[in-house]
MDTraj code that builds the backbone (N, CA, C; nanometers):
import mdtraj as md
import numpy as np

residues = "GLN VAL GLN LEU VAL GLU SER GLY GLY GLY LEU ALA GLN PRO GLY GLY SER LEU SER VAL SER CYS SER ALA SER GLY SER ILE SER SER ILE TYR LEU MET GLY TRP TYR ARG GLN ALA PRO GLY LYS GLN ARG GLU LEU VAL ALA THR VAL THR SER GLY GLY THR THR ASP TYR GLY PRO SER VAL GLU GLY ARG PHE THR VAL ALA ARG ASP ASN GLY LYS LYS THR ILE SER LEU GLN MET ASN ASP LEU LYS PRO ASP ASP THR ALA ILE TYR TYR CYS THR CYS ARG PRO LEU PHE ASN ASN PRO ARG ARG TYR TRP GLY GLN GLY THR GLN VAL THR VAL SER SER".split()
xyz = np.array([
    [9.3099, 9.5714, 13.5192],
    [9.4152, 9.6157, 13.4295],
    [9.4980, 9.4974, 13.3836],
    [9.5471, 9.5089, 13.2607],
    [9.6322, 9.4059, 13.2017],
    [9.7605, 9.4717, 13.1542],
    [9.8716, 9.4086, 13.1837],
    [10.0004, 9.4560, 13.1337],
    [10.0541, 9.3545, 13.0333],
    [10.1065, 9.4068, 12.9246],
    [10.1644, 9.3232, 12.8195],
    [10.3105, 9.3628, 12.8011],
    [10.3973, 9.2620, 12.8022],
    [10.5402, 9.2875, 12.7859],
    [10.5922, 9.2031, 12.6701],
    [10.6448, 9.2719, 12.5702],
    [10.6983, 9.2035, 12.4529],
    [10.8477, 9.1775, 12.4694],
    [10.8951, 9.0779, 12.3977],
    [11.0378, 9.0494, 12.3913],
    [11.0687, 8.9929, 12.2536],
    [11.1970, 8.9961, 12.2200],
    [11.2373, 8.9458, 12.0897],
    [11.2466, 9.0572, 11.9887],
    [11.2374, 9.0198, 11.8622],
    [11.2536, 9.1174, 11.7573],
    [11.4004, 9.1420, 11.7290],
    [11.4295, 9.2549, 11.6662],
    [11.5682, 9.2875, 11.6337],
    [11.5879, 9.3019, 11.4851],
    [11.7067, 9.2633, 11.4397],
    [11.7463, 9.2807, 11.3005],
    [11.7601, 9.1466, 11.2314],
    [11.7085, 9.1377, 11.1104],
    [11.7222, 9.0171, 11.0288],
    [11.7462, 9.0576, 10.8845],
    [11.8077, 8.9667, 10.8112],
    [11.8271, 8.9889, 10.6689],
    [11.7047, 8.9420, 10.5919],
    [11.6811, 8.9956, 10.4745],
    [11.5712, 8.9452, 10.3913],
    [11.5832, 8.7947, 10.3716],
    [11.4697, 8.7269, 10.3873],
    [11.4686, 8.5815, 10.3794],
    [11.4954, 8.5130, 10.5111],
    [11.5335, 8.5902, 10.6116],
    [11.5650, 8.5338, 10.7419],
    [11.4427, 8.5171, 10.8295],
    [11.4697, 8.4834, 10.9559],
    [11.3629, 8.4580, 11.0520],
    [11.3888, 8.5316, 11.1822],
    [11.2796, 8.5647, 11.2483],
    [11.2831, 8.6223, 11.3820],
    [11.1585, 8.5764, 11.4558],
    [11.1629, 8.5894, 11.5867],
    [11.0421, 8.5631, 11.6637],
    [11.0245, 8.6718, 11.7689],
    [10.9013, 8.6975, 11.8048],
    [10.8670, 8.7891, 11.9127],
    [10.7709, 8.7179, 12.0068],
    [10.7766, 8.7546, 12.1315],
    [10.6893, 8.6935, 12.2315],
    [10.6272, 8.8019, 12.3180],
    [10.5209, 8.7650, 12.3852],
    [10.4504, 8.8612, 12.4701],
    [10.3894, 8.7866, 12.5875],
    [10.4012, 8.8475, 12.7028],
    [10.3455, 8.7883, 12.8250],
    [10.2467, 8.8857, 12.8870],
    [10.1313, 8.8347, 12.9249],
    [10.0282, 8.9171, 12.9878],
    [10.0232, 8.8913, 13.1374],
    [9.9998, 8.9975, 13.2116],
    [9.9835, 8.9843, 13.3558],
    [9.8773, 9.0817, 13.4027],
    [9.8299, 9.0601, 13.5246],
    [9.7262, 9.1466, 13.5805],
    [9.6150, 9.0646, 13.6410],
    [9.5083, 9.1340, 13.6757],
    [9.3979, 9.0701, 13.7468],
    [9.3022, 9.0020, 13.6498],
    [9.3532, 8.9060, 13.5776],
    [9.2730, 8.8304, 13.4831],
    [9.3032, 8.6835, 13.4968],
    [9.2047, 8.6000, 13.4762],
    [9.2275, 8.4562, 13.4838],
    [9.2398, 8.3941, 13.3456],
    [9.1857, 8.4604, 13.2463],
    [9.1939, 8.4083, 13.1101],
    [9.1799, 8.5254, 13.0136],
    [9.2176, 8.5018, 12.8896],
    [9.2116, 8.6050, 12.7867],
    [9.1474, 8.5472, 12.6628],
    [9.0441, 8.6150, 12.6127],
    [8.9754, 8.5666, 12.4940],
    [9.0644, 8.5760, 12.3697],
    [9.1190, 8.6912, 12.3435],
    [9.1920, 8.7132, 12.2190],
    [9.3283, 8.7736, 12.2481],
    [9.4309, 8.7193, 12.1847],
    [9.5650, 8.7782, 12.1886],
    [9.6145, 8.7901, 12.0460],
    [9.7016, 8.8867, 12.0246],
    [9.7481, 8.9028, 11.8883],
    [9.8595, 9.0032, 11.8726],
    [9.8919, 9.0256, 11.7464],
    [9.9983, 9.1177, 11.7082],
    [9.9492, 9.2114, 11.5983],
    [9.9834, 9.3369, 11.6143],
    [9.9675, 9.4361, 11.5097],
    [10.1049, 9.4967, 11.4863],
    [10.1189, 9.5673, 11.3760],
    [10.2455, 9.6349, 11.3487],
    [10.2193, 9.7710, 11.2865],
    [10.3180, 9.8584, 11.3028],
    [10.3089, 9.9919, 11.2446],
    [10.4450, 10.0323, 11.1910],
    [10.4481, 10.0580, 11.0622],
    [10.5695, 10.1053, 10.9971],
    [10.5653, 10.2575, 10.9914],
    [10.6806, 10.3219, 10.9795],
    [10.6836, 10.4682, 10.9734],
    [10.5942, 10.5218, 10.8618],
    [10.5081, 10.6161, 10.8971],
    [10.4215, 10.6784, 10.7984],
    [10.3020, 10.5954, 10.7563],
    [10.2829, 10.4806, 10.8195],
    [10.1713, 10.3936, 10.7835],
    [10.0800, 10.3702, 10.9031],
    [9.9590, 10.3252, 10.8739],
    [9.8653, 10.2932, 10.9806],
    [9.9002, 10.1583, 11.0433],
    [9.8567, 10.1433, 11.1680],
    [9.8752, 10.0150, 11.2341],
    [9.7914, 9.9097, 11.1611],
    [9.8497, 9.7924, 11.1401],
    [9.7789, 9.6882, 11.0662],
    [9.7867, 9.5545, 11.1383],
    [9.6875, 9.4723, 11.1101],
    [9.6813, 9.3388, 11.1680],
    [9.7961, 9.2523, 11.1183],
    [9.8602, 9.1830, 11.2109],
    [9.9563, 9.0794, 11.1756],
    [9.8903, 8.9433, 11.1970],
    [9.8515, 8.9167, 11.3204],
    [9.7867, 8.7885, 11.3493],
    [9.7189, 8.7945, 11.4846],
    [9.6078, 8.7231, 11.4959],
    [9.5410, 8.7074, 11.6242],
    [9.5049, 8.5609, 11.6440],
    [9.4838, 8.5253, 11.7701],
    [9.4426, 8.3884, 11.8013],
    [9.3522, 8.3933, 11.9236],
    [9.2408, 8.3229, 11.9158],
    [9.1476, 8.3195, 12.0279],
    [9.1885, 8.2116, 12.1270],
    [9.1243, 8.2107, 12.2405],
    [9.1523, 8.1085, 12.3404],
    [9.1138, 7.9694, 12.2905],
    [9.0269, 7.9645, 12.1919],
    [8.9888, 7.8369, 12.1322],
    [9.0790, 7.7927, 12.0194],
    [9.1740, 7.8778, 11.9827],
    [9.2710, 7.8418, 11.8803],
    [9.2402, 7.8926, 11.7407],
    [9.1361, 7.9719, 11.7256],
    [9.1056, 8.0275, 11.5936],
    [9.2028, 8.1406, 11.5613],
    [9.2670, 8.1320, 11.4455],
    [9.3665, 8.2316, 11.4062],
    [9.3164, 8.3173, 11.2906],
    [9.3741, 8.4348, 11.2830],
    [9.3459, 8.5277, 11.1741],
    [9.4762, 8.5963, 11.1406],
    [9.5116, 8.5997, 11.0116],
    [9.6372, 8.6596, 10.9686],
    [9.6118, 8.7732, 10.8706],
    [9.6980, 8.8728, 10.8764],
    [9.6947, 8.9760, 10.7760],
    [9.7385, 8.9179, 10.6423],
    [9.6858, 8.9693, 10.5314],
    [9.7164, 8.9093, 10.4015],
    [9.8638, 8.9144, 10.3645],
    [9.9351, 9.0122, 10.4130],
    [10.0755, 9.0251, 10.3735],
    [10.1676, 8.9284, 10.4471],
    [10.1193, 8.8639, 10.5523],
    [10.2050, 8.7743, 10.6293],
    [10.1593, 8.6293, 10.6245],
    [10.0382, 8.6060, 10.5752],
    [9.9856, 8.4692, 10.5754],
    [10.0774, 8.3766, 10.4955],
    [10.1063, 8.2617, 10.5557],
    [10.1961, 8.1661, 10.4934],
    [10.3411, 8.1827, 10.5335],
    [10.3741, 8.2972, 10.5914],
    [10.5128, 8.3224, 10.6351],
    [10.5248, 8.3320, 10.7867],
    [10.4212, 8.3836, 10.8509],
    [10.4221, 8.4022, 10.9962],
    [10.3300, 8.3006, 11.0613],
    [10.3667, 8.2604, 11.1830],
    [10.2840, 8.1670, 11.2588],
    [10.2678, 8.2181, 11.4009],
    [10.1435, 8.2281, 11.4442],
    [10.1134, 8.2746, 11.5795],
    [10.0752, 8.1542, 11.6658],
    [10.1172, 8.1605, 11.7910],
    [10.0844, 8.0539, 11.8851],
    [10.0672, 8.1143, 12.0241],
    [9.9866, 8.0492, 12.1071],
    [9.9673, 8.1015, 12.2423],
    [9.9588, 7.9869, 12.3415],
    [9.9883, 8.0219, 12.4647],
    [9.9744, 7.9298, 12.5773],
    [9.8707, 7.9917, 12.6688],
    [9.7512, 7.9351, 12.6696],
    [9.6422, 7.9946, 12.7473],
    [9.6745, 7.9969, 12.8966],
    [9.7346, 7.8908, 12.9450],
    [9.7624, 7.8833, 13.0877],
    [9.8649, 7.9861, 13.1331],
    [9.9663, 8.0085, 13.0512],
    [10.0713, 8.1040, 13.0854],
    [10.0379, 8.2447, 13.0381],
    [9.9311, 8.2610, 12.9621],
    [9.8912, 8.3899, 12.9060],
    [10.0056, 8.4519, 12.8262],
    [10.0618, 8.3712, 12.7395],
    [10.1682, 8.4188, 12.6516],
    [10.1309, 8.3942, 12.5060],
    [10.1917, 8.4719, 12.4202],
    [10.1723, 8.4569, 12.2774],
    [10.3059, 8.4771, 12.2086],
    [10.3276, 8.4052, 12.1005],
    [10.4507, 8.4197, 12.0249],
    [10.4172, 8.4325, 11.8771],
    [10.5112, 8.4890, 11.8054],
    [10.4963, 8.5058, 11.6609],
    [10.6269, 8.4645, 11.5962],
    [10.6221, 8.3595, 11.5168],
    [10.7389, 8.3162, 11.4410],
    [10.7287, 8.3760, 11.3015],
    [10.8320, 8.4502, 11.2629],
    [10.8319, 8.5204, 11.1347],
    [10.9400, 8.4612, 11.0451],
    [10.8996, 8.4036, 10.9358],
    [10.9922, 8.3430, 10.8397],
    [10.9860, 8.4159, 10.7070],
    [11.0887, 8.3948, 10.6261],
    [11.0949, 8.4573, 10.4942],
    [11.0681, 8.6076, 10.5041],
    [11.1378, 8.6709, 10.5936],
    [11.1143, 8.8124, 10.6185],
    [11.1503, 8.8975, 10.4977],
    [11.0755, 9.0062, 10.4827],
    [11.0940, 9.1004, 10.3732],
    [11.1170, 9.2399, 10.4313],
    [11.1834, 9.3276, 10.3557],
    [11.2033, 9.4641, 10.4074],
    [11.0721, 9.5317, 10.4474],
    [10.9623, 9.4996, 10.3801],
    [10.8326, 9.5587, 10.4149],
    [10.7794, 9.5103, 10.5495],
    [10.8413, 9.4102, 10.6068],
    [10.8015, 9.3654, 10.7410],
    [10.8610, 9.4539, 10.8506],
    [10.9483, 9.5448, 10.8126],
    [11.0078, 9.6359, 10.9094],
    [10.9008, 9.7236, 10.9728],
    [10.8926, 9.7177, 11.1045],
    [10.7884, 9.7917, 11.1763],
    [10.8083, 9.7728, 11.3261],
    [10.7314, 9.8471, 11.4013],
    [10.7188, 9.8182, 11.5435],
    [10.6027, 9.7203, 11.5588],
    [10.6281, 9.6131, 11.6288],
    [10.5272, 9.5088, 11.6486],
    [10.4678, 9.5234, 11.7887],
    [10.3365, 9.5337, 11.7930],
    [10.2649, 9.5542, 11.9187],
    [10.1837, 9.4308, 11.9558],
    [10.2005, 9.3899, 12.0771],
    [10.1164, 9.2840, 12.1325],
    [9.9861, 9.3451, 12.1814],
    [9.8778, 9.2743, 12.1611],
    [9.7482, 9.3221, 12.2059],
    [9.6673, 9.2079, 12.2645],
    [9.5754, 9.2415, 12.3510],
    [9.4832, 9.1396, 12.3992],
    [9.3470, 9.2015, 12.4262],
    [9.2478, 9.1172, 12.4159],
    [9.1096, 9.1540, 12.4468],
    [9.0612, 9.0476, 12.5446],
    [9.0579, 9.0791, 12.6723],
    [9.0308, 8.9741, 12.7707],
    [8.8934, 8.9077, 12.7607],
    [8.7919, 8.9897, 12.7256],
    [8.6559, 8.9380, 12.7307],
    [8.5928, 8.9311, 12.5929],
    [8.5227, 8.8246, 12.5651],
    [8.4557, 8.8083, 12.4368],
    [8.3493, 8.9159, 12.4147],
    [8.2771, 8.9507, 12.5194],
    [8.1643, 9.0438, 12.5044],
    [8.2010, 9.1870, 12.5409],
    [8.3312, 9.2176, 12.5430],
    [8.3756, 9.3542, 12.5710],
    [8.4884, 9.3867, 12.4742],
    [8.4714, 9.4903, 12.3913],
    [8.5734, 9.5194, 12.2900],
    [8.6999, 9.5848, 12.3443],
    [8.7091, 9.6115, 12.4730],
    [8.8274, 9.6800, 12.5273],
    [8.9535, 9.5990, 12.5009],
    [9.0552, 9.6674, 12.4504],
    [9.1847, 9.6063, 12.4225],
    [9.2929, 9.6703, 12.5073],
    [9.3964, 9.5930, 12.5275],
    [9.5184, 9.6432, 12.5910],
    [9.6330, 9.6260, 12.4919],
    [9.7339, 9.7126, 12.5080],
    [9.8469, 9.7121, 12.4150],
    [9.9782, 9.7113, 12.4913],
    [10.0774, 9.6445, 12.4319],
    [10.2120, 9.6516, 12.4842],
    [10.2828, 9.7744, 12.4308],
    [10.4077, 9.7912, 12.4721],
    [10.4863, 9.9078, 12.4315],
    [10.5427, 9.8942, 12.2909],
    [10.5483, 9.7728, 12.2412],
    [10.6006, 9.7510, 12.1074],
    [10.7463, 9.7077, 12.1074],
    [10.7821, 9.6330, 12.0025],
    [10.9200, 9.5912, 11.9861],
    [10.9569, 9.6060, 11.8389],
    [11.0776, 9.6537, 11.8145],
    [11.1189, 9.6858, 11.6783],
    [11.1655, 9.5607, 11.6047],
    [11.1175, 9.5467, 11.4826],
    [11.1664, 9.4445, 11.3899],
    [11.2161, 9.5165, 11.2654],
    [11.3413, 9.4922, 11.2311],
    [11.4017, 9.5554, 11.1141],
    [11.4548, 9.4473, 11.0210],
    [11.4153, 9.4564, 10.8956],
    [11.4624, 9.3607, 10.7957],
    [11.5425, 9.4382, 10.6921],
    [11.6711, 9.4106, 10.6892],
    [11.7598, 9.4866, 10.6018],
    [11.8854, 9.4059, 10.5737],
    [11.9393, 9.4253, 10.4552],
    [12.0655, 9.3595, 10.4216],
    [12.1828, 9.4523, 10.4526],
])
top = md.Topology()
chain = top.add_chain()
for i, resn in enumerate(residues, 1):
    res = top.add_residue(resn, chain, resSeq=i)
    for name in ("N", "CA", "C"):
        top.add_atom(name, md.element.get_by_symbol(name[0]), res)
traj = md.Trajectory(xyz[None], top)
Protein backbone atom coordinates (compact mmCIF):
# COMPACT_ATOMS: atom_id res chain seq x y z
CA GLN A 1 0.00 0.00 0.00
CA VAL A 2 1.03 3.57 -0.71
CA GLN A 3 -0.21 6.66 1.07
CA LEU A 4 -0.07 10.08 -0.54
CA VAL A 5 -0.41 13.28 1.45
CA GLU A 6 -0.78 16.62 -0.28
CA SER A 7 -0.01 20.05 1.12
CA GLY A 8 -0.17 23.59 -0.14
CA GLY A 9 -2.74 25.08 -2.42
CA GLY A 10 -5.18 27.72 -1.25
CA LEU A 11 -6.31 30.99 -2.77
CA ALA A 12 -4.52 33.09 -5.36
CA GLN A 13 -5.40 36.01 -7.57
CA PRO A 14 -5.35 35.71 -11.36
CA GLY A 15 -1.78 36.04 -12.53
CA GLY A 16 -0.48 34.89 -9.17
CA SER A 17 1.41 31.80 -8.08
CA LEU A 18 0.88 28.85 -5.79
CA SER A 19 2.59 25.58 -5.14
CA VAL A 20 1.41 22.16 -3.99
CA SER A 21 3.47 19.28 -2.71
CA CYS A 22 2.91 15.60 -2.10
CA SER A 23 4.74 13.00 -0.06
CA ALA A 24 4.46 9.26 -0.57
CA SER A 25 4.90 6.65 2.11
CA GLY A 26 4.38 2.92 2.49
CA SER A 27 6.08 -0.33 1.69
CA ILE A 28 7.82 0.88 -1.44
CA SER A 29 11.44 1.60 -2.18
CA SER A 30 10.92 3.58 -5.36
CA ILE A 31 8.14 4.96 -7.53
CA TYR A 32 8.07 4.89 -11.31
CA LEU A 33 5.58 7.68 -11.95
CA MET A 34 4.30 10.56 -9.82
CA GLY A 35 2.01 13.30 -10.89
CA TRP A 36 -0.92 15.63 -10.49
CA TYR A 37 -4.44 15.58 -11.83
CA ARG A 38 -7.20 18.06 -11.13
CA GLN A 39 -10.97 18.10 -11.11
CA ALA A 40 -13.13 21.18 -11.30
CA PRO A 41 -16.82 21.15 -10.34
CA GLY A 42 -18.88 19.49 -13.04
CA LYS A 43 -15.83 18.46 -15.05
CA GLN A 44 -13.86 15.27 -15.51
CA ARG A 45 -10.54 14.73 -13.82
CA GLU A 46 -7.75 15.87 -16.13
CA LEU A 47 -4.00 15.56 -16.37
CA VAL A 48 -1.95 18.40 -14.95
CA ALA A 49 1.55 16.96 -15.00
CA THR A 50 3.46 13.74 -14.46
CA VAL A 51 7.13 12.91 -14.08
CA THR A 52 8.86 9.55 -14.21
CA SER A 53 11.72 8.45 -12.00
CA GLY A 54 13.98 9.14 -14.97
CA GLY A 55 12.80 12.72 -15.20
CA THR A 56 10.50 12.51 -18.22
CA THR A 57 7.65 15.00 -17.83
CA ASP A 58 4.23 15.28 -19.40
CA TYR A 59 1.96 18.31 -19.05
CA GLY A 60 -1.66 18.92 -19.80
CA PRO A 61 -2.09 21.38 -22.68
CA SER A 62 -3.83 23.99 -20.55
CA VAL A 63 -0.95 24.28 -18.08
CA GLU A 64 2.14 23.77 -20.22
CA GLY A 65 4.46 26.74 -19.96
CA ARG A 66 2.88 27.94 -16.71
CA PHE A 67 3.25 24.98 -14.35
CA THR A 68 6.42 23.12 -13.44
CA VAL A 69 6.55 19.69 -11.85
CA ALA A 70 9.53 18.39 -9.92
CA ARG A 71 10.24 15.34 -7.79
CA ASP A 72 12.78 14.01 -5.34
CA ASN A 73 13.15 10.29 -5.97
CA GLY A 74 14.95 9.64 -2.72
CA LYS A 75 12.37 11.40 -0.57
CA LYS A 76 9.45 10.18 -2.71
CA THR A 77 8.04 13.67 -2.96
CA ILE A 78 6.65 15.70 -5.81
CA SER A 79 5.87 19.38 -6.12
CA LEU A 80 3.98 21.53 -8.58
CA GLN A 81 4.80 25.19 -9.05
CA MET A 82 1.87 27.04 -10.61
CA ASN A 83 2.50 30.45 -12.16
CA ASP A 84 0.30 32.86 -14.08
CA LEU A 85 -2.76 31.28 -12.55
CA LYS A 86 -6.13 31.66 -14.22
CA PRO A 87 -9.66 31.26 -12.83
CA ASP A 88 -9.96 28.07 -14.92
CA ASP A 89 -7.18 26.56 -12.81
CA THR A 90 -9.60 26.43 -9.89
CA ALA A 91 -10.01 22.78 -8.96
CA ILE A 92 -9.14 20.10 -6.49
CA TYR A 93 -5.62 18.93 -7.23
CA TYR A 94 -4.90 15.24 -6.67
CA CYS A 95 -1.51 13.68 -6.25
CA THR A 96 -1.10 10.30 -7.88
CA CYS A 97 1.58 7.69 -8.22
CA ARG A 98 2.16 4.49 -10.12
CA PRO A 99 4.88 2.58 -8.30
CA LEU A 100 5.69 0.00 -10.95
CA PHE A 101 6.43 0.48 -14.64
CA ASN A 102 4.84 -2.84 -15.60
CA ASN A 103 1.74 -2.48 -13.39
CA PRO A 104 -0.91 0.15 -14.17
CA ARG A 105 -2.17 0.32 -10.56
CA ARG A 106 -2.32 3.89 -9.28
CA TYR A 107 -2.73 5.43 -5.88
CA TRP A 108 -4.38 8.76 -5.16
CA GLY A 109 -4.18 11.38 -2.45
CA GLN A 110 -7.19 13.06 -0.87
CA GLY A 111 -6.77 16.22 -2.89
CA THR A 112 -6.08 19.84 -2.08
CA GLN A 113 -8.14 22.83 -3.15
CA VAL A 114 -6.71 25.52 -5.41
CA THR A 115 -8.89 28.57 -5.99
CA VAL A 116 -8.01 31.39 -8.34
CA SER A 117 -10.21 34.42 -7.88
CA SER A 118 -9.97 38.17 -7.57
